[in-house]
C-alpha positions in Angstrom: -73.0 25.5 13.4 -69.6 27.2 13.5 -66.6 25.9 11.4 -63.2 26.2 12.9 -60.1 25.9 10.7 -57.0 24.1 12.0 -53.7 25.3 10.6 -50.3 23.6 10.4 -49.1 25.8 13.2 -52.0 24.6 15.4 -51.1 21.0 14.7 -47.4 21.6 15.4 -48.2 23.3 18.7 -50.5 20.4 19.6 -47.8 17.9 18.8 -45.2 19.7 21.0 -47.7 19.7 23.9 -48.6 16.1 23.5 -44.9 15.0 23.4 -44.2 17.0 26.6 -47.2 15.4 28.3 -46.2 11.9 27.3 -42.6 12.4 28.6 -44.0 13.7 31.8 -46.2 10.6 32.2 -43.5 8.2 31.4 -41.0 10.1 33.6 -38.5 10.1 30.8 -35.9 12.7 30.3 -33.4 13.3 27.6 -30.6 12.6 30.1 -28.6 9.4 29.6 -28.7 6.5 32.0 -26.1 6.5 34.8 -25.1 2.9 34.2 -24.8 1.2 30.9 -24.5 -2.5 30.0 -21.8 -3.8 27.6 -24.0 -3.9 24.5 -25.0 -0.2 25.1 -21.4 0.8 25.5 -20.4 -1.0 22.3 -23.2 0.7 20.4 -22.4 4.1 21.9 -18.7 3.9 21.1 -19.2 1.8 17.9 -16.6 -0.7 18.9 -16.3 -4.5 18.9 -16.6 -6.8 21.9 -12.8 -7.4 21.8 -12.1 -3.7 21.8 -14.3 -3.2 24.9 -12.6 -6.1 26.6 -9.2 -4.5 25.8 -10.4 -1.2 27.4 -11.4 -3.1 30.5 -8.1 -5.1 30.7 -5.8 -2.2 30.3 -7.8 -0.1 32.8 -9.0 2.6 30.4 -12.6 1.9 31.1 -13.7 1.0 34.6 -16.6 -1.3 35.2 -18.6 -3.1 37.8 -19.7 -6.7 37.6 -23.0 -7.6 39.3 -24.3 -11.1 38.8 -22.3 -11.8 35.7 -23.4 -8.5 34.0 -20.8 -5.8 33.4 -21.9 -2.2 34.0 -20.1 1.0 33.1 -20.6 4.5 34.4 -21.8 6.9 31.6 -19.5 9.6 33.0 -16.5 7.3 32.7 -17.3 6.6 29.1 -17.5 10.3 28.4 -14.1 10.8 30.1 -12.6 8.2 27.8 -14.0 9.9 24.8 -12.6 13.2 25.9 -9.2 11.6 26.4 -9.0 12.2 30.2 -9.4 8.6 31.3 -8.6 7.9 34.9 -5.5 5.8 35.8 -5.8 2.1 36.3 -7.5 1.1 39.5 -5.7 -1.4 41.7 
């Protein structure tokens, strides 16, 4: 009966392969979602509900309302963070 020794490197390699397989099965990527809800935006920007409302009112952050839920484009949020917010939409 042969004995096989497993090293830390073997375990690390197995872990990486396992994580890749699980991500493949779940279809998850490290890319952010295209549309975010209000609570996700507040968590991402670390702002209060009032601040988020002010960003909507003054046109700094565009949004779409569907069935009472506000959605924000991830790319618009990144533009606001970079300081290149688009002008207010009429």
